[in-house]
TIVEX-230224 format. One record per residue (C-alpha): x, y, z; residue in three letters; residue number from 1. Coordinates in Angstrom, 3 decimals, m for minus. Layout:
BEGIN
+----------+----------+----------+-----+-----+
!       c1 !       c2 !       c3 ! res !   n !
+----------+----------+----------+-----+-----+
!        X !        Y !        Z ! ALA ! NUM !
...
+----------+----------+----------+-----+-----+
This chain:
BEGIN
+----------+----------+----------+-----+-----+
!       c1 !       c2 !       c3 ! res !   n !
+----------+----------+----------+-----+-----+
!   m0.034 !    0.082 !    0.340 ! MET !   1 !
!    1.321 !    3.483 !   m1.154 ! SER !   2 !
!    2.367 !    5.931 !    1.739 ! LYS !   3 !
!   m0.392 !    8.426 !    0.506 ! LYS !   4 !
!   m3.138 !    5.477 !    0.294 ! LEU !   5 !
!   m2.617 !    4.707 !    4.160 ! PHE !   6 !
!   m2.704 !    8.393 !    5.499 ! VAL !   7 !
!   m6.134 !    9.211 !    3.357 ! LEU !   8 !
!   m7.590 !    5.626 !    5.432 ! LEU !   9 !
!   m6.280 !    6.869 !    8.898 ! ALA !  10 !
!   m7.438 !   10.298 !    8.185 ! LEU !  11 !
!  m11.148 !    8.446 !    6.920 ! LEU !  12 !
!  m10.749 !    6.474 !   10.718 ! LEU !  13 !
!   m9.973 !    9.451 !   12.593 ! ILE !  14 !
!  m13.158 !   11.360 !   11.337 ! VAL !  15 !
!  m15.572 !    8.277 !   11.452 ! ALA !  16 !
!  m14.703 !    8.299 !   14.898 ! ALA !  17 !
!  m14.704 !   11.969 !   15.345 ! ALA !  18 !
!  m18.411 !   11.844 !   13.961 ! LEU !  19 !
!  m19.639 !    8.885 !   16.461 ! ALA !  20 !
!  m18.291 !   10.802 !   19.594 ! ALA !  21 !
!  m20.406 !   13.417 !   18.680 ! CYS !  22 !
!  m23.516 !   12.238 !   18.625 ! SER !  23 !
!  m23.817 !    9.364 !   21.005 ! PRO !  24 !
!  m27.835 !   10.090 !   22.094 ! LYS !  25 !
!  m28.265 !    9.467 !   18.876 ! ALA !  26 !
!  m27.829 !    5.456 !   19.102 ! THR !  27 !
!  m30.354 !    4.866 !   21.867 ! PRO !  28 !
!  m33.550 !    6.578 !   19.812 ! THR !  29 !
!  m32.381 !    4.507 !   17.218 ! ALA !  30 !
!  m31.301 !    1.190 !   19.262 ! ALA !  31 !
!  m35.231 !   m0.915 !   19.069 ! PRO !  32 !
!  m35.372 !   m2.374 !   15.842 ! GLN !  33 !
!  m38.707 !   m0.968 !   15.366 ! THR !  34 !
!  m37.418 !    2.134 !   12.630 ! GLY !  35 !
!  m39.505 !    5.077 !   12.423 ! GLY !  36 !
!  m41.444 !    4.165 !   15.330 ! GLU !  37 !
!  m38.451 !    5.326 !   17.380 ! ALA !  38 !
!  m39.519 !    8.376 !   16.685 ! GLN !  39 !
!  m43.207 !    8.420 !   17.143 ! ALA !  40 !
!  m42.316 !    6.895 !   21.311 ! THR !  41 !
!  m40.485 !   10.068 !   21.825 ! GLU !  42 !
!  m43.143 !   12.464 !   19.919 ! ALA !  43 !
!  m45.853 !   12.626 !   22.907 ! PRO !  44 !
!  m43.073 !   14.396 !   25.007 ! ALA !  45 !
!  m42.873 !   17.504 !   23.379 ! ALA !  46 !
!  m46.777 !   17.741 !   22.642 ! THR !  47 !
!  m47.435 !   16.420 !   26.591 ! GLU !  48 !
!  m44.813 !   19.119 !   28.098 ! ALA !  49 !
!  m46.904 !   22.255 !   27.993 ! PRO !  50 !
!  m49.265 !   20.299 !   30.718 ! ALA !  51 !
!  m46.665 !   20.905 !   32.982 ! ALA !  52 !
!  m47.409 !   24.833 !   32.843 ! THR !  53 !
!  m51.244 !   23.966 !   33.171 ! GLU !  54 !
!  m50.423 !   22.381 !   36.508 ! ALA !  55 !
!  m50.939 !   25.541 !   38.796 ! PRO !  56 !
!  m54.306 !   25.126 !   37.712 ! THR !  57 !
!  m55.566 !   22.281 !   39.348 ! GLU !  58 !
!  m53.247 !   22.843 !   42.498 ! ALA !  59 !
!  m56.183 !   23.961 !   44.868 ! PRO !  60 !
!  m57.028 !   20.803 !   45.031 ! ALA !  61 !
!  m54.022 !   19.117 !   46.547 ! ASP !  62 !
!  m53.206 !   21.894 !   49.130 ! LEU !  63 !
!  m52.706 !   20.904 !   52.394 ! ASP !  64 !
!  m55.181 !   22.850 !   54.401 ! CYS !  65 !
!  m53.287 !   22.266 !   57.443 ! SER !  66 !
!  m50.353 !   24.395 !   56.134 ! SER !  67 !
!  m50.237 !   28.305 !   57.683 ! PRO !  68 !
!  m49.543 !   29.301 !   54.312 ! ASP !  69 !
!  m53.002 !   28.219 !   52.096 ! VAL !  70 !
!  m56.139 !   29.429 !   53.151 ! PHE !  71 !
!  m59.341 !   27.304 !   52.489 ! CYS !  72 !
!  m63.459 !   28.068 !   53.165 ! VAL !  73 !
!  m65.401 !   25.109 !   53.306 ! GLY !  74 !
!  m69.194 !   25.592 !   53.083 ! LEU !  75 !
!  m72.155 !   22.666 !   54.418 ! VAL !  76 !
!  m75.175 !   23.235 !   52.790 ! THR !  77 !
!  m78.467 !   22.334 !   54.845 ! ASP !  78 !
!  m81.244 !   19.959 !   53.210 ! VAL !  79 !
!  m81.630 !   22.187 !   50.580 ! GLY !  80 !
!  m78.561 !   21.623 !   48.512 ! GLN !  81 !
!  m76.324 !   23.595 !   46.755 ! ILE !  82 !
!  m78.208 !   24.167 !   43.558 ! ASP !  83 !
!  m81.772 !   24.920 !   45.017 ! ASP !  84 !
!  m81.099 !   28.336 !   42.974 ! LYS !  85 !
!  m81.922 !   30.496 !   46.315 ! SER !  86 !
!  m80.015 !   30.300 !   49.746 ! PHE !  87 !
!  m77.370 !   27.628 !   49.237 ! ASN !  88 !
!  m76.613 !   28.915 !   46.346 ! GLN !  89 !
!  m76.333 !   32.777 !   46.641 ! SER !  90 !
!  m73.992 !   31.369 !   49.701 ! ALA !  91 !
!  m71.425 !   29.111 !   47.612 ! TRP !  92 !
!  m71.279 !   32.366 !   45.224 ! GLU !  93 !
!  m69.499 !   33.820 !   48.180 ! GLY !  94 !
!  m67.217 !   31.385 !   48.382 ! VAL !  95 !
!  m66.894 !   31.309 !   45.049 ! LYS !  96 !
!  m65.867 !   34.865 !   44.824 ! MET !  97 !
!  m63.388 !   34.724 !   47.736 ! ALA !  98 !
!  m61.366 !   32.218 !   45.973 ! GLN !  99 !
!  m61.801 !   34.227 !   42.511 ! GLU ! 100 !
!  m60.581 !   37.281 !   44.122 ! LYS ! 101 !
!  m57.441 !   36.177 !   45.266 ! GLY ! 102 !
!  m59.083 !   35.662 !   48.859 ! VAL ! 103 !
!  m59.161 !   31.981 !   49.518 ! ALA ! 104 !
!  m56.867 !   29.589 !   48.101 ! ASP ! 105 !
!  m58.880 !   26.670 !   48.502 ! LYS ! 106 !
!  m62.777 !   26.060 !   48.314 ! ILE ! 107 !
!  m64.875 !   22.995 !   48.367 ! ASP ! 108 !
!  m68.861 !   22.218 !   49.813 ! TYR ! 109 !
!  m70.835 !   19.273 !   51.423 ! ILE ! 110 !
!  m73.891 !   18.812 !   50.564 ! GLU ! 111 !
!  m76.264 !   17.690 !   53.461 ! THR ! 112 !
!  m78.891 !   15.106 !   52.214 ! THR ! 113 !
!  m79.837 !   13.848 !   56.009 ! ASP ! 114 !
!  m79.926 !   16.962 !   59.044 ! ALA ! 115 !
!  m78.640 !   14.120 !   61.446 ! LYS ! 116 !
!  m75.611 !   14.684 !   59.456 ! ASP ! 117 !
!  m75.261 !   18.565 !   60.415 ! TYR ! 118 !
!  m72.396 !   17.865 !   62.997 ! ALA ! 119 !
!  m70.445 !   15.171 !   61.220 ! SER ! 120 !
!  m70.488 !   17.236 !   57.883 ! ASN ! 121 !
!  m69.158 !   20.383 !   59.584 ! ILE ! 122 !
!  m66.502 !   18.108 !   61.142 ! GLU ! 123 !
!  m65.139 !   16.592 !   57.873 ! LEU ! 124 !
!  m63.811 !   20.464 !   57.286 ! PHE ! 125 !
!  m62.616 !   20.940 !   60.707 ! ALA ! 126 !
!  m60.947 !   17.593 !   60.909 ! GLN ! 127 !
!  m58.756 !   18.683 !   57.332 ! ASP ! 128 !
!  m57.750 !   21.886 !   58.653 ! GLY ! 129 !
!  m59.879 !   24.411 !   56.909 ! TYR ! 130 !
!  m59.874 !   28.319 !   58.064 ! ASP ! 131 !
!  m62.915 !   28.880 !   57.686 ! VAL ! 132 !
!  m66.240 !   26.834 !   57.540 ! ILE ! 133 !
!  m69.421 !   28.301 !   56.579 ! VAL ! 134 !
!  m72.775 !   26.343 !   57.200 ! THR ! 135 !
!  m76.163 !   27.568 !   55.343 ! VAL ! 136 !
!  m79.370 !   28.094 !   57.150 ! GLY ! 137 !
!  m81.192 !   28.450 !   60.172 ! PHE ! 138 !
!  m80.924 !   24.393 !   60.944 ! ALA ! 139 !
!  m77.461 !   24.436 !   61.372 ! LEU ! 140 !
!  m77.518 !   26.813 !   64.376 ! GLY ! 141 !
!  m76.921 !   24.382 !   67.111 ! GLN ! 142 !
!  m74.838 !   22.062 !   65.179 ! ALA ! 143 !
!  m72.522 !   25.216 !   63.766 ! THR ! 144 !
!  m72.275 !   26.958 !   67.396 ! ASP ! 145 !
!  m70.829 !   23.194 !   68.973 ! GLU ! 146 !
!  m68.243 !   23.031 !   66.711 ! MET ! 147 !
!  m67.301 !   26.248 !   66.891 ! ALA ! 148 !
!  m66.698 !   26.040 !   70.787 ! GLN ! 149 !
!  m64.665 !   22.448 !   69.736 ! LYS ! 150 !
!  m62.591 !   24.221 !   66.978 ! TYR ! 151 !
!  m61.843 !   27.622 !   68.835 ! PRO ! 152 !
!  m59.410 !   28.211 !   65.866 ! ASP ! 153 !
!  m61.407 !   28.027 !   62.733 ! ILE ! 154 !
!  m63.598 !   31.089 !   62.179 ! LYS ! 155 !
!  m67.785 !   29.878 !   61.978 ! PHE ! 156 !
!  m69.860 !   31.579 !   59.509 ! ILE ! 157 !
!  m73.758 !   30.402 !   60.086 ! GLY ! 158 !
!  m75.779 !   32.511 !   56.989 ! VAL ! 159 !
!  m79.182 !   33.076 !   58.642 ! ASP ! 160 !
!  m77.837 !   32.077 !   62.103 ! GLN ! 161 !
!  m79.321 !   35.187 !   64.733 ! PHE ! 162 !
!  m76.317 !   35.119 !   68.012 ! GLN ! 163 !
!  m78.022 !   35.247 !   71.298 ! GLY ! 164 !
!  m77.519 !   37.258 !   74.019 ! TRP ! 165 !
!  m77.631 !   36.380 !   77.905 ! ALA ! 166 !
!  m80.600 !   37.561 !   79.800 ! LEU ! 167 !
!  m79.085 !   38.410 !   83.066 ! ASP ! 168 !
!  m76.232 !   40.267 !   82.542 ! ASP ! 169 !
!  m75.313 !   42.967 !   79.554 ! ASP ! 170 !
!  m72.442 !   40.068 !   78.692 ! LYS ! 171 !
!  m72.943 !   38.720 !   75.237 ! SER ! 172 !
!  m73.129 !   35.101 !   75.048 ! ASN ! 173 !
!  m71.646 !   35.460 !   71.378 ! ASP ! 174 !
!  m69.279 !   32.782 !   70.668 ! ILE ! 175 !
!  m65.657 !   34.502 !   69.785 ! PRO ! 176 !
!  m65.320 !   32.483 !   66.151 ! ASN ! 177 !
!  m68.488 !   32.400 !   65.473 ! MET ! 178 !
!  m70.336 !   35.265 !   63.156 ! ALA ! 179 !
!  m74.403 !   35.044 !   62.386 ! GLY ! 180 !
!  m75.156 !   36.280 !   58.999 ! LEU ! 181 !
!  m78.386 !   37.654 !   59.468 ! ILE ! 182 !
!  m80.441 !   40.045 !   57.274 ! PHE ! 183 !
!  m83.763 !   42.362 !   57.938 ! HIS ! 184 !
!  m86.023 !   40.072 !   55.820 ! GLU ! 185 !
!  m88.899 !   41.780 !   57.372 ! ASP ! 186 !
!  m87.828 !   45.054 !   55.215 ! GLN ! 187 !
!  m87.320 !   42.810 !   52.039 ! ALA ! 188 !
!  m90.808 !   41.394 !   52.286 ! GLY ! 189 !
!  m92.108 !   44.706 !   53.569 ! PHE ! 190 !
!  m90.670 !   46.202 !   49.883 ! LEU ! 191 !
!  m92.332 !   42.904 !   48.095 ! ALA ! 192 !
!  m95.274 !   43.714 !   49.563 ! GLY ! 193 !
!  m95.746 !   47.078 !   48.829 ! ALA ! 194 !
!  m95.140 !   46.393 !   44.722 ! LEU ! 195 !
!  m97.648 !   43.229 !   44.960 ! ALA ! 196 !
! m100.039 !   45.810 !   46.292 ! ALA ! 197 !
!  m99.084 !   48.336 !   43.811 ! MET ! 198 !
!  m99.362 !   45.709 !   41.298 ! LEU ! 199 !
! m102.917 !   43.651 !   41.931 ! THR ! 200 !
! m105.751 !   43.850 !   39.964 ! LYS ! 201 !
! m108.191 !   42.283 !   41.831 ! THR ! 202 !
! m106.921 !   43.271 !   45.653 ! ASN ! 203 !
! m105.709 !   40.258 !   46.738 ! THR ! 204 !
! m102.154 !   38.680 !   46.980 ! ILE ! 205 !
! m100.670 !   35.322 !   48.013 ! GLY ! 206 !
!  m97.361 !   34.082 !   49.753 ! ALA ! 207 !
!  m96.215 !   30.274 !   49.288 ! VAL ! 208 !
!  m93.222 !   30.365 !   52.273 ! LEU ! 209 !
!  m91.454 !   27.698 !   54.164 ! GLY ! 210 !
!  m91.593 !   26.310 !   57.631 ! THR ! 211 !
!  m92.806 !   28.707 !   60.612 ! ASP ! 212 !
!  m90.274 !   27.161 !   62.452 ! LEU ! 213 !
!  m87.838 !   29.323 !   60.605 ! VAL ! 214 !
!  m87.848 !   33.019 !   61.877 ! PRO ! 215 !
!  m86.448 !   34.515 !   58.658 ! PRO ! 216 !
!  m89.522 !   32.998 !   56.703 ! VAL ! 217 !
!  m91.497 !   34.199 !   59.478 ! VAL ! 218 !
!  m90.247 !   37.678 !   59.041 ! ALA ! 219 !
!  m90.319 !   37.434 !   55.404 ! PHE ! 220 !
!  m94.072 !   36.764 !   55.643 ! LYS ! 221 !
!  m94.813 !   39.186 !   57.809 ! GLU ! 222 !
!  m93.033 !   42.282 !   56.220 ! GLY ! 223 !
!  m94.685 !   40.852 !   53.200 ! TYR ! 224 !
!  m98.256 !   41.621 !   54.510 ! GLU ! 225 !
!  m97.234 !   44.555 !   56.127 ! HIS ! 226 !
!  m95.973 !   46.415 !   53.146 ! GLY ! 227 !
!  m99.410 !   45.519 !   51.534 ! ALA ! 228 !
! m101.267 !   47.206 !   53.913 ! GLN ! 229 !
!  m98.748 !   49.841 !   54.389 ! TYR ! 230 !
! m100.594 !   50.413 !   50.623 ! ILE ! 231 !
! m103.761 !   49.665 !   50.681 ! ASN ! 232 !
! m105.664 !   48.606 !   54.557 ! PRO ! 233 !
! m108.079 !   46.527 !   52.834 ! ASP ! 234 !
! m105.880 !   44.291 !   50.829 ! ILE ! 235 !
! m106.487 !   40.257 !   51.437 ! LYS ! 236 !
! m103.362 !   38.312 !   51.751 ! ALA ! 237 !
! m103.505 !   34.585 !   51.511 ! ILE ! 238 !
! m100.366 !   33.021 !   53.135 ! SER ! 239 !
!  m99.479 !   29.742 !   53.602 ! THR ! 240 !
!  m96.682 !   27.930 !   55.257 ! TYR ! 241 !
!  m95.436 !   24.315 !   54.273 ! HIS ! 242 !
!  m96.735 !   21.955 !   57.158 ! PRO ! 243 !
!  m94.265 !   19.603 !   56.782 ! GLY ! 244 !
!  m90.559 !   20.079 !   59.403 ! GLY ! 245 !
!  m87.339 !   21.575 !   58.402 ! LEU ! 246 !
!  m85.967 !   18.304 !   56.393 ! GLU ! 247 !
!  m88.804 !   18.653 !   53.843 ! ASN ! 248 !
!  m90.197 !   22.468 !   54.113 ! ALA ! 249 !
!  m87.923 !   23.855 !   51.665 ! PHE ! 250 !
!  m88.052 !   20.908 !   49.332 ! THR ! 251 !
!  m91.293 !   20.609 !   47.831 ! ASP ! 252 !
!  m91.610 !   21.808 !   44.363 ! PRO ! 253 !
!  m94.994 !   20.061 !   44.097 ! GLU ! 254 !
!  m96.612 !   21.464 !   47.043 ! TRP ! 255 !
!  m95.134 !   24.751 !   46.097 ! GLY ! 256 !
!  m96.561 !   24.762 !   42.889 ! ALA ! 257 !
! m100.048 !   23.064 !   43.952 ! THR ! 258 !
! m100.524 !   25.862 !   46.635 ! THR ! 259 !
!  m99.766 !   28.866 !   44.170 ! ALA ! 260 !
! m102.503 !   27.024 !   42.228 ! LYS ! 261 !
! m105.375 !   27.120 !   44.938 ! GLN ! 262 !
! m104.544 !   31.007 !   45.982 ! ALA ! 263 !
! m105.338 !   32.119 !   42.341 ! MET ! 264 !
! m108.036 !   30.079 !   42.083 ! ASP ! 265 !
! m108.996 !   32.342 !   44.965 ! GLN ! 266 !
! m108.402 !   35.544 !   43.028 ! GLY ! 267 !
! m104.760 !   36.039 !   43.863 ! ALA ! 268 !
! m103.109 !   37.972 !   41.069 ! ASP ! 269 !
!  m99.248 !   38.264 !   42.321 ! VAL ! 270 !
!  m97.497 !   35.479 !   44.538 ! ILE ! 271 !
!  m94.523 !   36.106 !   46.505 ! PHE ! 272 !
!  m92.530 !   32.605 !   47.163 ! GLY ! 273 !
!  m90.266 !   32.270 !   50.045 ! ALA ! 274 !
!  m88.927 !   28.796 !   50.546 ! GLY ! 275 !
!  m86.420 !   27.407 !   48.586 ! GLY ! 276 !
!  m87.254 !   24.997 !   45.780 ! LYS ! 277 !
!  m90.859 !   25.364 !   47.156 ! THR ! 278 !
!  m91.221 !   28.887 !   46.817 ! GLY ! 279 !
!  m89.573 !   28.084 !   43.079 ! ASN ! 280 !
!  m92.373 !   25.762 !   42.466 ! GLY ! 281 !
!  m94.954 !   28.272 !   43.102 ! ALA ! 282 !
!  m93.059 !   31.045 !   40.845 ! LEU ! 283 !
!  m93.122 !   28.590 !   37.914 ! ILE ! 284 !
!  m96.665 !   27.194 !   38.490 ! GLU ! 285 !
!  m97.317 !   31.169 !   38.542 ! VAL ! 286 !
!  m95.467 !   31.845 !   35.399 ! ALA ! 287 !
!  m97.678 !   28.785 !   33.493 ! SER ! 288 !
! m100.489 !   30.409 !   34.654 ! ALA ! 289 !
!  m98.834 !   33.524 !   32.890 ! ALA ! 290 !
!  m97.424 !   32.083 !   29.957 ! LYS ! 291 !
! m101.631 !   30.734 !   28.967 ! SER ! 292 !
! m102.830 !   34.416 !   29.126 ! GLY ! 293 !
! m103.462 !   35.122 !   32.487 ! LYS ! 294 !
! m102.437 !   38.347 !   33.795 ! GLU ! 295 !
! m100.512 !   37.179 !   37.200 ! VAL ! 296 !
!  m97.021 !   38.450 !   38.698 ! TYR ! 297 !
!  m94.421 !   36.337 !   40.992 ! CYS ! 298 !
!  m91.719 !   37.585 !   42.991 ! ILE ! 299 !
!  m88.746 !   35.362 !   43.961 ! GLY ! 300 !
!  m86.654 !   35.614 !   47.388 ! VAL ! 301 !
!  m83.214 !   36.072 !   49.054 ! ASP ! 302 !
!  m81.311 !   36.543 !   45.807 ! THR ! 303 !
!  m82.322 !   38.016 !   42.227 ! ASP ! 304 !
!  m84.366 !   34.951 !   40.610 ! GLN ! 305 !
!  m84.320 !   36.001 !   37.363 ! TRP ! 306 !
!  m80.590 !   34.811 !   37.323 ! GLU ! 307 !
!  m81.139 !   31.628 !   38.935 ! THR ! 308 !
!  m85.100 !   30.519 !   37.874 ! VAL ! 309 !
!  m85.494 !   31.463 !   34.305 ! PRO ! 310 !
!  m88.786 !   29.116 !   34.257 ! GLU ! 311 !
!  m90.438 !   32.006 !   35.601 ! ALA ! 312 !
!  m89.191 !   34.744 !   33.475 ! HIS ! 313 !
!  m93.170 !   35.136 !   32.124 ! ALA ! 314 !
!  m94.437 !   36.217 !   35.969 ! CYS ! 315 !
!  m91.244 !   37.297 !   37.530 ! LEU ! 316 !
!  m91.399 !   41.351 !   38.256 ! VAL ! 317 !
!  m88.471 !   41.512 !   41.550 ! SER ! 318 !
!  m87.832 !   38.906 !   43.984 ! SER ! 319 !
!  m86.959 !   40.006 !   48.171 ! ALA ! 320 !
!  m83.791 !   39.694 !   48.522 ! MET ! 321 !
!  m80.817 !   39.385 !   50.594 ! LYS ! 322 !
!  m77.305 !   40.115 !   49.463 ! LEU ! 323 !
!  m76.184 !   36.417 !   51.156 ! ILE ! 324 !
!  m73.171 !   36.321 !   48.488 ! THR ! 325 !
!  m71.687 !   39.812 !   49.249 ! PRO ! 326 !
!  m72.320 !   39.017 !   53.152 ! GLY ! 327 !
!  m70.535 !   35.742 !   52.848 ! VAL ! 328 !
!  m67.536 !   36.998 !   50.653 ! PHE ! 329 !
!  m67.213 !   40.141 !   53.320 ! ASP ! 330 !
!  m66.902 !   37.692 !   56.294 ! LEU ! 331 !
!  m64.299 !   35.399 !   54.791 ! ILE ! 332 !
!  m62.569 !   38.497 !   53.782 ! GLN ! 333 !
!  m62.303 !   39.953 !   56.888 ! LYS ! 334 !
!  m61.278 !   36.377 !   58.233 ! ALA ! 335 !
!  m58.461 !   36.401 !   56.209 ! LYS ! 336 !
!  m57.072 !   39.674 !   57.682 ! SER ! 337 !
!  m57.570 !   39.440 !   60.872 ! GLY ! 338 !
!  m60.866 !   41.479 !   61.329 ! GLU ! 339 !
!  m63.681 !   38.987 !   61.814 ! PHE ! 340 !
!  m66.264 !   39.792 !   64.187 ! PRO ! 341 !
!  m68.431 !   37.611 !   66.062 ! ASN ! 342 !
!  m71.631 !   38.040 !   67.141 ! GLY ! 343 !
!  m74.507 !   39.497 !   64.298 ! ASN ! 344 !
!  m73.222 !   40.328 !   61.264 ! TYR ! 345 !
!  m75.620 !   42.082 !   59.474 ! PHE ! 346 !
!  m76.125 !   41.832 !   55.752 ! GLY ! 347 !
!  m78.039 !   43.624 !   53.160 ! GLU ! 348 !
!  m81.451 !   43.474 !   52.041 ! THR ! 349 !
!  m83.813 !   44.825 !   48.964 ! GLY ! 350 !
!  m85.788 !   44.447 !   45.757 ! LEU ! 351 !
!  m83.783 !   43.302 !   42.761 ! ALA ! 352 !
!  m84.070 !   44.783 !   39.231 ! PRO ! 353 !
!  m87.663 !   44.337 !   37.129 ! PHE ! 354 !
!  m86.057 !   43.171 !   33.921 ! HIS ! 355 !
!  m88.394 !   42.714 !   31.593 ! ASP ! 356 !
!  m90.896 !   43.670 !   33.609 ! PHE ! 357 !
!  m89.021 !   47.748 !   33.864 ! ASP ! 358 !
!  m91.427 !   49.063 !   31.680 ! SER ! 359 !
!  m94.596 !   48.004 !   33.380 ! LYS ! 360 !
!  m93.664 !   49.531 !   36.265 ! ILE ! 361 !
!  m94.522 !   52.502 !   36.507 ! SER ! 362 !
!  m92.371 !   55.667 !   38.037 ! GLN ! 363 !
!  m95.430 !   56.237 !   40.355 ! ASP ! 364 !
!  m94.245 !   52.720 !   41.851 ! ILE ! 365 !
!  m91.160 !   53.257 !   41.700 ! LYS ! 366 !
!  m90.970 !   56.143 !   43.527 ! ASP ! 367 !
!  m93.006 !   54.742 !   46.411 ! LYS ! 368 !
!  m91.027 !   51.796 !   46.656 ! LEU ! 369 !
!  m87.479 !   54.210 !   46.887 ! ASP ! 370 !
!  m89.401 !   56.685 !   49.565 ! GLU ! 371 !
!  m90.377 !   53.023 !   51.152 ! ILE ! 372 !
!  m86.912 !   51.746 !   50.967 ! ARG ! 373 !
!  m85.574 !   55.596 !   52.966 ! LYS ! 374 !
!  m88.287 !   55.097 !   55.520 ! GLY ! 375 !
!  m87.132 !   51.710 !   56.079 ! LEU ! 376 !
!  m83.737 !   52.114 !   57.034 ! LEU ! 377 !
!  m84.376 !   55.181 !   58.889 ! ASP ! 378 !
!  m86.924 !   53.648 !   60.958 ! GLY ! 379 !
!  m89.381 !   55.933 !   60.280 ! SER ! 380 !
!  m91.535 !   52.727 !   58.576 ! ILE ! 381 !
!  m92.512 !   50.103 !   60.930 ! ASP ! 382 !
!  m92.335 !   46.765 !   59.641 ! THR ! 383 !
!  m94.740 !   45.576 !   61.929 ! GLY ! 384 !
!  m92.552 !   42.339 !   62.486 ! TYR ! 385 !
!  m91.612 !   41.721 !   66.485 ! HIS ! 386 !
!  m90.172 !   38.780 !   67.451 ! PRO ! 387 !
!  m90.354 !   37.986 !   70.445 ! GLY ! 388 !
!  m92.246 !   40.856 !   71.614 ! GLY ! 389 !
+----------+----------+----------+-----+-----+
């Protein structure tokens, strides 16, 4: 072999060795005897990579509520359930608002199906280290008080749970870590009754209500009737409480519909539905009558039910609102900031917008309602509701 040829072969071997040294990673990907399939197995890695950037959206489910850096809020419903389009749903919206505004890191809820489970459902959140527990409804009052005393480091918000006062001295017997979010339901009911009295053509109005075992329901009813009488002392009001107890008085839309129909058969052309799903049944029954050509109106409760019960749009002129959502949010925010108030915390009330009925409500009616609202706020108008007195 000539010297030149020998040198040329040596150079070729050196180049080949250098190329092999520069690509050591390429060999394993080609190692499987699958040809092009080796690349196919690698491809998903590139397409799945962005998932890492989305992980934080799932993080709240894995957050440890026992950590001091994680602020958790849990909600326990009464038997009305989270999607009752009224009371529980409004409270849950307040909890969700806390997360949306960055106050709460993690939120969750438990739906109660049996009243005997109120305390145990609350305790599930307590044992998981939640910072705030919201319980919804008068019926949870006793269980909430017991759990608040058992877990003094957790803040409890009891929606519609009046906090009492000791009768033997001037000291409050309120629980330090417990706030009752309550409302002047009689004022909201008074406005609804005044509106009903100014709309009726038959001089007869009705109310389909939850149980009278719940003071806020009684306040709505008494305010409604007195508000109507404030406009017309001779008006007739057909008000009917559900005959059942706490376990079913707010979850009986069939009874609500039947009772609303009976009131309309007796001449009522404005019906106030105040009783969770039971009241919703009344609203939908009145809407059905309106669709058939009857000139009837209905009034919702707790929240703006135009947004939550679209089936009632044909009759729903307004709603007697307890502004539960902002009230729950405010208390959660105060718990986070260290400004949590114990005892009774009053949320705002009022009438919802008239929506599609706005053009049918005269300016005189609107002005009168505004005048009444001002009178209720400054105390110059008495709703006629005096519990215990």
